Structures are given as structure tokens and as C-alpha cells.
BADRENDO-113257 format. One record per residue: residue in one letter; x, y, z of N, C-alpha, C in turn. Coordinates in steps of 0.001 Angstrom, whole numbers, plus 500000, padded with zeros to 6 digits. Example, Ala and Ser with C-alpha at 12.3 -4.5 7.8 and 13.67 -1.06 7.14 Angstrom:
BADRENDO-113257
A513190494310507800512300495500507800513200496700507800S512850497750507080513670498940507140512900500030507870
//
This chain:
BADRENDO-113257
X715338949343222717715403947949222311715291947038223515X714578945923223353714561944870224361715241943649223768X716183943094224496716934941928224050716637940754224976X716290939621224391716025938415225174717089937375224857X717727936889225906718708935816225755718059934493226116X718223933515225237717757932158225505718643931183224745X718881930068225357719678929044224691718866928299223628X717548928479223677716662927813222719715724928846222109X715846929069220824714970930010220129713824929234219484X712612929517219874711454928828219305710388929843218918X709506929493217980708402930387217633707500930688218832X707365929738219738706531929964220926707081931110221774X708381931097221987709021932156222766708851933504222080X709078933553220790708958934808220056707519935331220065X706560934420219948705159934822219975704779935391221335X705162934712222408704820935184223757705408936562224015X706662936767223604707300938071223797706611939144222966X706229938789221747705534939744220874704200940165221488X703458939216222030702175939541222644702376940480223823X703332940152224683703559940975225879704003942382225509X705039942498224715705650943811224492704975944625223393X704588944006222319704026944760221190702518944921221253X701809943922221740700352943975221694699698944381223016X700300944040224119699751944452225418700410945739225913X701718945778225909702435946954226417702640948027225349X702308947717224099702248948694223004703603949276222584X704673948509222771705952948946222235705920948834220721X706407949841220031706414949820218575707677949170218017X708696949056218831709959948459218367709889946934218464X710562946239217575710575944778217654711434944293218819X711137943113219320711958942478220347713080941723219645X714299941832220172715447941133219598715821939930220460X716448938951219833716779937705220525718226937324220236X718830936612221184720167936075220972720362934813221791X721170933899221268721566932725222040723051932802222394X723626933989222171725032934230222457725147934993223771X725614934326224803725660934951226115726626936133226150X727727936047225400728675937156225344728044938399224739X727306938215223665726624939354223038725591939948223998X724883939087224696723875939546225649724508940411226735X725613939958227298726242940687228395726866941998227939X727317942051226704727988943259226212727020944294225637X725773943897225416724790944806224825724136945661225909X724034946942225637723397947859226578721892947918226329X721170948346227345719730948500227212718960947459228002X717633947486227848716757946578228598716949945150228098X717156944224229042717473942845228671716752941859229577X716417940704228983715803939614229742716634938352229550X717025937768230647717761936510230634716757935380230826X716401934725229731715429933626229787716191932302229746X716821931994230875717610930773230969717709930349232429X718263929189232656718461928707234026719669929333234691X720511929984233922721738930569234452721474931956235030X721953932182236242721799933484236890722932934399236434X722717935113235339723734936004234792723772937311235571X724837938060235374725010939310236107724024940385235665X723558940298234450722733941359233897721376940829233435X720421941754233376719120941428232809718097940956233829X716853941135233471715749940584234256715775939063234070X715737938332235157715916936884235072714577936150235162X714252935429234111713073934563234097713558933140233838X713304932262234772713671930860234594712630930180233708X713044929563232622712074928906231729711437927690232390X710152927546232189709465926348232662709720925170231728X710174925454230522710389924426229513709240924310228530X708112924924228866706914924804228036707121925410226648X707837926510226581708034927181225295709084926502224420X709780925543224979710785924815224205710234923527223601X708985923220223914708363922022223366707913922282221928X707842921229221150707356921340219779706267920301219528X705441920088220524704329919161220398703216919601221330X702037919076221084700873919388221914700569918169222765X700599918345224063700319917237224971699633917778226213X698935916927226955698266917396228174699257918103229096X698837919250229600699735920083230389698964920706231551X699401920448232783698835921159233924699833922239234318X699491923498234119700473924565234313700773924917235759X699967924414236700700201924760238088699753926168238418X699654926488239677699199927812240111700108928328241213X700449929598241131701243930248242159700787931700242262X701474932492243054701136933911243195702118934771242423X701574935653241586702386936674240960702297937941241783X702895939003241308702884940260242056701499940896242073X700749940797240938699465941471240826698277940520240713X698548939230240558697459938285240363697972936865240555X697061935918240447697479934525240389698273934310239104X699134933317239117699960933047237945700086931540237743X700649931160236613700820929747236289702259929480235850X702620928226235761703973927768235467704976928258236520X704787927829237786705743928204238833707140927641238560X708162928436238875709557928024238684710373928463239900X711557927927240022712493928297241084713828928677240468X714598929471241206715948929796240752716139931227240311X715090932059240447715201933470240062714754934360241209X715478935453241404715073936442242401713982937372241864X713784937341240550712849938275239917711445937705239749X711336936425239428710028935827239149709890934450239789X708718934224240342708402932900240905707667932031239893X707439932581238715706753931849237658707314932289236308X706907931609235256707365931914233901706260932683233176X706340934020233166705261934816232541705147934609231039X706244934306230371706194934067228926705410932792228616X705651931742229385704905930498229198703446930696229562X703192931466230625701819931714231063701011932416229975X701606933434229373700941934177228301700689933264227109X701688932491226728701532931610225571700418930588225799X700373930001226969699379928961227267697964929493227084X697704930687227599696351931248227537696011931791226148X696925932550225571696610933252224330696578932309223124X697409931280223132697394930315222027696179929412222081X695454929416223205694316928534223482694762927066223431X695915926833224034696524925506224081695540924459224576X694791924785225608693870923820226212692727923433225279X692406924284224311691319923966223382691735922944222324X693021922856222069693499921844221130693381920443221724X693364920365223041693355919078223721691951918594224064X690983919493224034689619919133224415688833918628223209X688220917468223352687437916868222267685933917005222496X685532917457223675684106917543224002683457918735223299X682315918506222673681601919575221975680134919588222392X679468920722222132678050920840222453677213920450221231X675919920713221295675008920310220221675312921001218891X676055922114218955676399922839217729677834922549217266X678475921595217910679839921251217536680877922219218065X680512922998219096681438923976219652682181923408220859X683345923935221087684170923591222237683392923805223536X683412922799224419682797922898225747683895923196226756X683877924364227381685009924791228205684996924332229660X683920923699230116683742923448231542684905922722232224X685612921863231496686643921031232118688064921536231911X688224922675231243689575923162230987690079924010232148X691377924160232213692054924807233338691550926229233588X691490927036232540691159928457232716689759928673233265X688841927740232992687484927843233516687415927288234931X687987926133235145687909925489236455688561926326237549X689578927113237172690283927936238161689971929425238026X688913929754237274688390931122237154689382932134236574X690344931667235802691271932601235165690573933420234085X689486932916233546688794933602232450688017934822232924X687913935020234216687125936135234745687871937468234701X689172937419234487689976938644234436690977938559233281X691415939708232789692424939707231714693815939432232292X694062938196232692695267937828233427696550938158232671X696515938030231350697709938311230546698226939719230808X697337940654231004697737942043231238698472942193232568X698040941466233590698699941549234895700093940935234830X700234939845234094701562939238233941702469940154233132X701919940768232080702706941697231270703117942924232091X702207943388232931702499944566233758703619944268234747X703643943043235261704720942675236187706065942654235457X706077942130234237707303942151233443707747943594233207X706805944437232835707112945846232566707706946536233795X707045946374234946707486947086236147708854946615236624X709108945321236553710404944799237007711507945143236021X711159945201234736712134945609233739712468947090233908X711442947894234178711650949333234386712481949601235636X712319948756236646713089948914237878714577948666237628X714884947676236787716273947368236486716859948312235433X716006948797234554716457949667233460715576950920233421X715754951824234388714876953003234509714921953936233302X715979953837232492716070954710231319715163954234230185X714684953001230284713818952462229227712374952879229515X711728953507228546710373954022228745709343953232227942X708265952897228613707142952249227949706091953298227606X705380953147226517704343954124226143703142954070227080X702427955168227152701192955211227921700102954438227173X699262953750227903698160953011227294696842953675227673X695806953408226881694497953979227176693399952959226911X692333953079227650691162952219227476690422952615226202X689980951608225435689152951845224251687982950887224267X686990951173223431685820950302223357685328950207221920X684664949106221631684095948878220307682734948221220459X681720948845219880680375948267219862680219947453218588X679679946234218705679477945395217521678063944818217525X677529944645216327676186944079216161676259942947215144X675793941774215551675705940639214629674349940668213931X674383940742212615673155940833211824672799939431211328X672100938695212177671715937315211852670503937253210936X669622938250211060668351938228210339668207939374209345X668707940526209718668521941716208887667223942409209230X666127941745208918664794942230209265663971941067209809X662952941423210555662034940400211068661057939943209987X660566940904209184659530940606208195659895941017206768X660602942112206641660906942640205315661862941732204554X661699941725203226662672941087202348662790939586202462X661793938910203015661882937466203204661500936669201953X660886937325200990660453936608199798659069936011199991X658358935763198906656963935331198982656793933958199629X657678933026199326657526931670199862657738931657201376X658815932297201844659072932331203288657996933126204019X657536934204203406656503935018204040655194934241204156X654824933546203103653608932731203150653728931655204225X654868931000204286655084929975205304654989930543206711X655502931757206882655450932397208195654004932720208591X653207933169207621651787933421207896651090932138208339X651365931057207651650746929771207996651109929373209423X652381929512209773652820929161211130652141930041212176X652052931338211879651394932252212821649946931839213068X649257931504211999647846931134212134647688929822212885X648507928828212549648425927523213213648767927622214703X649602928594215054650007928776216454649190929864217148X648156930346216441647259931385216976647998932684217309X649063932968216544649812934206216734649278935260215765X648039935670216007647371936607215098647987938011215168X648488938357216336649130939661216490650390939743215635X651145938647215593652346938599214770652000938693213287X650928938012212878650500938054211478650086939463211071X649408940167211978648995941541211683650195942469211590X651149942277212518652346943108212496653130942882211205X653231941632210791653925941304209550653273942033208367X651953942034208354651212942694207269651482944192207249X651465944810208421651702946258208509653111946615208041X654090945774208376655468946047207966655633945876206466X655102944782205924655244944492204500654561945551203636X653443946064204127652706947093203369653260948498203602X654286948618204435654930949902204651654261950787205675X653337950242206443652621951044207439653272951003208818X654315950179208936654971950060210236656445949728210034X657264950201210958658699949940210909658978948480211255X659912947875210548660296946497210866660894946448212274X660531945461213093660989945387214485662504945319214659X663236944859213634664693944768213755665408945971213149X664654946879212581665261947992211849665612949153212786X666669948957213568667132949997214483668588950369214184X668969950270212931670356950513212553670732951991212658X669806952863212289670083954291212437670171954680213914X669370954044214736669444954276216184670828953887216711X671324952747216281672635952281216730673724953264216326X673636953740215094674622954713214629674545956009215439X673335956477215671673157957727216415673740957625217812X673453956531218498673946956352219859675472956320219880X676064955531218986677521955405218972678200956708218559X677595957416217634678143958707217210678082959718218338X676969959747219049676795960699220153677852960526221234X678256959282221485679204959013222565680617958717222065X680815958835220756682155958680220214682718957274220274X681849956270220134682273954872220178682167954271218778X683222953673218252683140953053216921682164951884216906X681546951650215752680521950615215594680881949730214407X680760948421214615681064947475213542679956946435213442X679584946100212202678561945086211948679191943824211357X678565942695211659678940941429211033677674940832210448X677625940816209112676398940467208396676431939028207889X675376938287208203675211936938207669674877937058206186X675654936390205370675496936485203911675489935061203384X674367934365203618674356932916203390673033932437202816X673071931252202230671840930576201829671096930133203087X669785930108203018668989929734204180669257928280204571X669422928060205874669640926714206390669024926579207759X669229925436208379668637925184209690669044926227210722X670290926681210660670788927655211632671135929000210996X670814929169209732671101930409209011669793930978208470X669326932081209092667989932593208778668007934008208222X669097934403207606669183935751207077668347935949205827X668410937155205283667678937484204067668298936783202861X667507936643201818668005936120200550669082937080200038X670315936594199891671425937484199569671348938041198147X670479937494197326670316938022195966669200939055195895X668496939252197012667336940151196996667749941615197066X666865942472196568667099943915196637667134944371198094X666268943779198921666205944152200344667539943926201033X668175942788200744669457942487201387670530943466200927X670577943737199654671592944653199133671416946054199702X670165946498199802669909947818200394670292947840201867X670020946730202565670374946658203983671885946765204163X672657946041203378674117946073203507674649947472203269X674071948166202295674522949536202027674120950475203158X672995950186203795672593950968204968673561950724206126X673937949475206318674882949146207384676215949845207163X676635949912205912677900950567205593677847952054205955X676670952633205839676489954030206214676547954195207735X676103953162208453676032953246209917677347952882210599X678099951956210043679363951522210635680116950623209673X681288950190210057682052949282209206681396947907209187X681512947209208047680806945943207868681795944807207605X681626943723208354682402942512208133681461941346207882X682035940189207615681250938996207317680941938227208605X679741937659208641679327936772209729679229935375209107X680354934673208976680336933390208268679264932455208811X678521931863207912677356931062208302677743929799209054X676749929222209685676903927936210364677379926894209360X676792926923208167677127925935207134678554926083206629X679085927293206659680415927533206097681538927113207029X681208926831208287682246926578209279683128925387208925X682548924416208272683321923223207904683509923093206388X683145924130205658683235924078204196683804925391203683X685095925396203399685760926631203002685245927141201658X684715926264200827684162926699199535682949927591199756X682099927215200706680935928039201041681394929368201620X682385929325202477682920930547203075683405931516202010X684118931021201033684618931871199949683476932513199169X682413931748198923681258932288198205680589933409199005X680468933229200312679822934241201151680642935526201194X681940935384201355682809936568201390682789937293200051X682802936518198966682770937117197629681461937866197400X680340937285197862679036937920197671678946939238198433X679414939237199680679361940460200479680312941511199921X681480941088199493682448942021198906681878942701197667X681141941941196876680552942487195654679531943566195977X678720943342196998677714944342197385678389945591197955X679415945383198792680109946502199416681055947218198452X681389946515197355682333947032196366683709947259196983X684062946390197906685388946388198514685611945017199138X686861944649199300687173943345199872686812943298201354X686169942224201741685826942022203146687022941422203860X687458942082204937688660941654205647688412941264207096X687197941540207617686916941286209024685765940286209156X685785939489210235684754938463210396684458938178211863X683260937617212090682937936966213367682055935765213071X682392934617213609681686933382213324680249933395213855X679317932986213026677936932766213449677928931652214499X677146931854215573677083930905216695678419930825217456X679346931735217162680698931685217754681252930267217592X681097929746216396681531928386216084683008928430215695X683851928204216690685284928397216536686030927124216924X686758926556215961687538925343216203688983925584215812X689891925199216717691321925404216467691944924169215826X692799924396214814693104925658214126692272925856212860X691330924934212607690625924882211324689947926197210936X689162926748211876688389927951211554689299929083211099X690366929322211847691261930426211508692045930147210228X692385928895209999693058928563208741692153928854207551X690871928525207680689918928807206607689830930310206344X689756931082207417689649932532207268690878933111206585X692049932646206977693288933123206361693299932816204869X692863931610204508692857931220203095691893932061202269X690918932691202941689933933534202252690271935017202325X691430935352202848691866936742202862691396937562204046X690814936927205066690385937660206263691615938075207067X691632939326207521692769939866208261692519939966209759X691233940151210146690894940245211570689639939426211850X689673938682212966688491937935213365688102938306214791X686787938427215000686252938920216277685466937832217025X685845936561216842685095935446217427685627934985218775X686714935571219258687346935073220475686571935498221725X685628934669222089684811934874223270683938933650223420X683301933510224553682448932338224767681004932640224356X680323931682223740678917931896223394677993931850224601X678418931151225670677510930884226793677858931597228085X678944932326228115679336933016229354680217934217229027X680115935291229821680986936450229625682378936151230164X683333936985229797684677936824230316685732936904229237X686899936374229557688081936515228712688543935125228274X688081934702227120688376933348226645689879933092226529X690634934091226109692091933961225997692803934762227082X692057935240228079692614936000229209693326937272228766X692876937859227667693504939061227134692430939987226568X692676941292226656691737942287226139692454943227225177X693174942626224254693856943355223177693882942468221937X693884943061220744694091942269219531695497941657219524X695615940476218954696905939800218898696878938796217741X698025938386217229698039937467216080697703936033216486X697072935328215574696762933917215792698026933086215665X698275932259216675699392931325216636698837929956216296X699262929411215167698825928087214741699673927058215482X699095926454216499699842925571217372700261924280216677X699440923792215774699804922566215064700961922799214100X700985923975213487702071924310212560703243924980213265X703036925375214537704032926098215331704531927334214585X703571928222214245703951929454213558703004930594213888X703553931793213860702763933008214037702163933362212685X700866933615212639700202933900211368699901935387211215X699366935743210066699031937133209757697650937533210275X696852936567210730695488936864211168695492937468212566X694838938611212704694711939239214021693402938815214673X693490938464215946692319938070216731691920939242217618X690651939630217560690131940715218393689122940102219368X689482939921220628688571939265221575687380940144221944X686248939511222226685123940224222840684922939652224234X684289940447225099684131940018226489682683939700226871X681736940445226318680337940241226706679442940260225471X678321939526225575677374939429224463675970939284225035X675016939916224399673645939903224923673106938493225132X673353937585224197672787936238224285673404935405225406X674628935750225820675218935045226964674316935193228186X673784936374228372672971936677229545671511936304229340X670972936676228175669537936479227946669187935012227703X669950934346226845669600932989226442670179931915227355X671377932151227888672018931129228709671817931370230203X671986932612230639671832932912232060670408933297232441X669547933535231426668150933915231639668031935178232494X668898936136232244668894937384233001668145938461232244X667550939386232991666894940520232359667949941531231924X667528942469231083668471943396230459669191944281231476X668493944724232505669118945622233494670195944890234282X669866943692234781670850942917235538672036942538234666X671748942175233428672816941795232501673750942967232230X673176944138232010674000945309231722674870945675232916X674344945510234113675148945751235323676375944842235341X676158943579234992677267942618234950678266942987233854X677761943411232702678640943812231604679517944994232006X678935945927232721679699947099233164680802946677234130X680521945694234987681558945182235895682738944619235109X682447943881234042683521943321233214684254944417232460X683495945422232016684123946568231366685132947235232311X684787947322233590685687947936234561686983947142234683X686892945821234537688107944997234550689015945353233378X688406945641232233689195946037231058689776947430231247X689012948306231874689510949663232133690730949640233046X690740948735234010691864948656234952693187948410234234X693123947677233130694361947328232413694522948125231121X693649949128230925693708949982229725693681949151228449X692724948224228397692595947343227248691489947760226303X691129946849225413690045947081224447688826946277224883X687722946977225141686475946342225536685578946216224314X685189944988223986684338944737222827683062944059223300X681912944653222979680650944037223369679787943772222141X678941942736222257678190942214221113676691942268221375X675941942839220440674485942785220444674044942099219143X672808941646219105672252941047217892671109941914217365X670866941832216074669833942678215468668471942493216125X668120941271216500666806940999217093666654941585218495X667775941885219163667710942378220540667119943779220640X666994944461219511666434945817219522664918945805219297X664345944632219031662915944541218729662065944916219941X660973945651219712660071946046220817659106944917221173X659636943738221375658850942573221735659110942231223201X658158941613223875658313941311225313659585940541225649X659960939576224817661138938757225119662450939535225027X662411940730224403663615941550224288663463942867225051X662569942889226001662312944109226762663592944608227450X663928945862227212665059946500227880666395946358227177X666494945490226178667797945261225556668218946398224624X667266947059223992667592948243223185668170949335224087X667527949578225218668037950567226174669363950109226770X669502948794226927670754948264227452671931948563226548X671701948512225240672755948850224284673190950301224475X672234951194224575672571952607224759673286952828226086X672852952122227108673507952268228410674952951782228347X675195950696227614676557950187227473677438951192226747X676927951741225656677686952709224876678013953931225747X677043954381226496677259955534227373678293955218228461X678206954017229020679099953629230126680555953561229676X680796953014228494682186952883228051682804954225227681X681946955227227445682458956545227064682757957427228270X682305956998229432682466957834230645683847957693231262
//
């Protein structure tokens, strides 16, 4: 048992402790709390004194005060040195810690800074350039793990009889199915329109390829789902798909969800790996549309859809997660940046969503990803080999802390077209690298 003494019990404190001990350090037992100093001193076992008072017993962490607040306001957490990394929320008065690791974890994992930022890009997404974690490069490493490790080691030093479980590195390959196919299953009207565009743009090679695919004489350029399954199976890496199941729109270009082609594709994906929903661009601000998409995919799969990743990584706090919860989603895999690799919440483990406006821990689990093909190809303009080298470097950061490494590819990245040269091989190289 771990017992935390604090004169102020708040959901923020409980959430931070839960993330550190249950989700990062993998303790299966719940953390206990008390505001009774007598009970704290008389209780045996591993203990943390989270107060300004230097008590005789327990690991002493001086509160910064951040976890005792019940409002959202601009906050500069400050920077200091921890034992294993840079840290935030420096404090004085403890021989054990020069900073408040509980506040540090809460600040990053709750995405506190995103609630305060109003700047958005052309797609209505959060622009991170001016926030603390980006400006000070905290997003480049899973900082939460280093702070948790310091808590673990200092607690173990004071209470050597208390044992923490061994942790291990894991990986998950994911594919976002934005299109399904390049040519197949588009319907007569869309196919005719595509032919017209090809001809007007003098893309005769594309028109011929489309004809060969539609007539069954050639494989669709995006149809590499069996390849993905084979690679992941060979190296023992789990594979998960997120399928766009939406009406066609400006930013939603998937197959007609009522078509036979789409239904067959979804059943093929289910054979290759687990399938979740890729909520459309249009559904991000309309929960009614989101419910229809989840219901449609569930009907095809003949099971309730519980996992999701936002199309365009269109994630707004707390609205997006509230919508997902209301639709029965249990895990979301959108926690990452669309334009850069790294650790958006400075953590490489699943953890529960904390609704900062409601000040409550929710049932929705967040599964962060660290790297995505489009971050490198579309934003950094990097070739597949250089990009994969960078991805492996980030994977090594996750391995150091025995976390969960999640990487993202898109269906179009497997196409044998010049603009996607090397990305199919890059996927296999990534899968192989994480298994070594």
C-alpha cells in the first residue's frame, strides 16, 4: 500500500498519483489518502508526506499549490533540475525533492496549457508553438516517466521492503484508413469525375491505372492490408486500424459507407487487425454525426466500436473527449501532434482523461502516439529513410523508460507511387525495429 498525506484532498492530486503509480509504475494496488496526520504517522508501509510540514516519516514532497487550485488560469511552472531530467514546479523546504513531481505530472498529462491556448491552424487545431512544453523542448522526451522514476527510487530508498513491479517495453502499429482504396469502390459518379480530372490535368497514366484496377487487372495501390498483417504477425507486433466511416466531404474522402466495397474492406481489416473508428472531420464539432458513424461501423463489424483516433488529429479539450465518452468510446489514440513527432503529453503510457473544466477523472483512456508518417513526409518534407531513422530514435526514448511506443501510418503511404517511395518499406522497418 502507498499512503499519501495531504491537508487538501483534490481530484487533481488523486489523478496525478494515479498516473504515476498505477499507469506509469504499474502498481496494481490503489493509492490511499489521508488528511489525518496521526493516522499517517501510525500507519506502516510506503508513505508520502505531501505537505509543507517536515514530518518524521514518509517521502517529503512540498506542494507547489498547483494541485490545490480549482480553476484554470495562466501558469508558468518554472524549470529546475530533477535527478534524471529537467523538472518543473520548483519548491523549497524538502530534503527529498527540489520540485513538485505530482504537480509536474498533472500539468503535462492533463494538457493544462492547451485549455489556455486559443490559437488554431487552418483546420481548427491547437497550435502548440507558443506553449511551455514546446518552447522548452519538454515534448521531445517522456518526461513524466523520469519524474515517476525519481519518486519510485526515493520511495524505495526509504521503504526498501516495498517492491515495484518490473516494466517492459511494448509497441503498437496503427494504420489510419482515410481512403480505403485509391480507385476501387468509389461509385460511378466519383469515378467519372476522377476520369475527367485526370484527362484535364493530362494524367493519362493515372486514368489507365484506374481502369486496370476497376476491371480487376491490377491491384489497387492502397490495398496492402494483408502485407501489413503479415509483417506485424512475423515480428509479433499488434496491429490496429482506424477506419473513416463518413459521408464524403471536403476533408473526408473515404468510400461510400453503404457500398459493398466498404463493407468488404471493413471485414478484411477485421481479419488483419483490430478495428476502431476514425471520426470524420465533419463529426468533430457535431456529436450527432459522430454517433451515426460509430453506429454504422459497429453494424458492419457486428460489435460495439470502443476505440477511436480523430481524423486530422483534430483534438480540442475537453469537447472532443466529452463527445467520445457520450458515444461509448473507451480508448482514444489521438494524443500526438499532427505536425511534429514527440510526446504531446510527455508520457508513453495509456492513462485516463482528466476533464479539467469539470475537475474530474473520467472513464476514457488516452493512448498516446509518438510518430506518424505524415509528420515527416507532409510537414518536414523528409524522405522515408531519414524519417524512419528519426522514428527509431524516438522509439529508443520510449525503450529507455519501458513505455508503449505507438506509430501511425496511413493507407495511402503504401502506394507504389513516386510521392510515397520508401514508405511501405519504412513501415516494415519500423515493425522490425520495435521487435528487436
